C-alpha positions in Angstrom: -25.1 79.4 -76.1 -23.7 82.9 -75.7 -21.0 83.7 -73.1 -22.2 85.9 -70.2 -21.6 89.6 -70.7 -18.7 91.1 -68.8 -19.5 94.5 -67.3 -17.1 97.2 -66.1 -17.5 99.8 -63.4 -16.9 103.4 -64.0 -13.5 103.1 -62.4 -12.5 100.1 -64.5 -13.7 101.8 -67.7 -11.7 105.0 -66.9 -8.6 103.0 -66.2 -8.9 101.0 -69.4 -9.5 104.1 -71.6 -6.9 106.2 -69.8 -9.2 109.0 -68.8 -10.6 110.3 -65.5 -13.8 109.2 -63.8 -15.0 112.8 -64.3 -14.6 112.4 -68.1 -16.6 109.1 -68.0 -19.4 111.0 -66.1 -19.3 113.8 -68.7 -19.6 111.3 -71.5 -22.5 109.7 -69.7 -24.3 113.0 -69.2 -23.9 113.9 -72.9 -25.0 110.3 -73.9 -21.7 109.8 -75.7 -21.3 106.3 -74.2 -24.0 103.7 -73.4 -24.4 102.5 -69.8 -26.7 100.3 -67.7 -28.1 102.1 -64.6 -28.9 99.2 -62.2 -29.8 101.5 -59.3 -29.2 105.1 -58.5 -25.6 104.4 -57.4 -24.8 101.2 -59.4 -23.8 101.8 -63.1 -22.2 99.3 -65.4 -20.7 99.4 -68.9 -20.5 96.8 -71.6 -17.0 97.2 -73.0 -17.6 96.4 -76.6 -20.7 98.8 -76.7 -18.6 101.6 -75.3 -15.8 100.9 -77.7 -18.3 100.9 -80.6 -19.8 104.2 -79.5 -16.4 105.9 -79.1 -15.4 104.5 -82.5 -17.8 106.9 -84.1 -15.6 109.8 -83.0 -12.4 108.3 -84.7 -10.9 110.7 -87.1 -9.5 109.0 -90.1 -7.4 110.0 -93.1 -9.1 112.4 -95.4 -9.5 111.4 -99.1 -7.0 113.1 -101.4 
């Protein structure tokens, strides 16, 4: 049986990533990170999904 999914609030996510709440809102508006909109005012994030989405923007070493 799978473990229950842990969700983060916008404030928790911002603190974990070291960015402002405004940055999280901007990323949401541009669809850069996934989120669950429970109600108009209740929004939650699945941490591993956010990490995976942001991982697409990682800049690696270029090939020689």
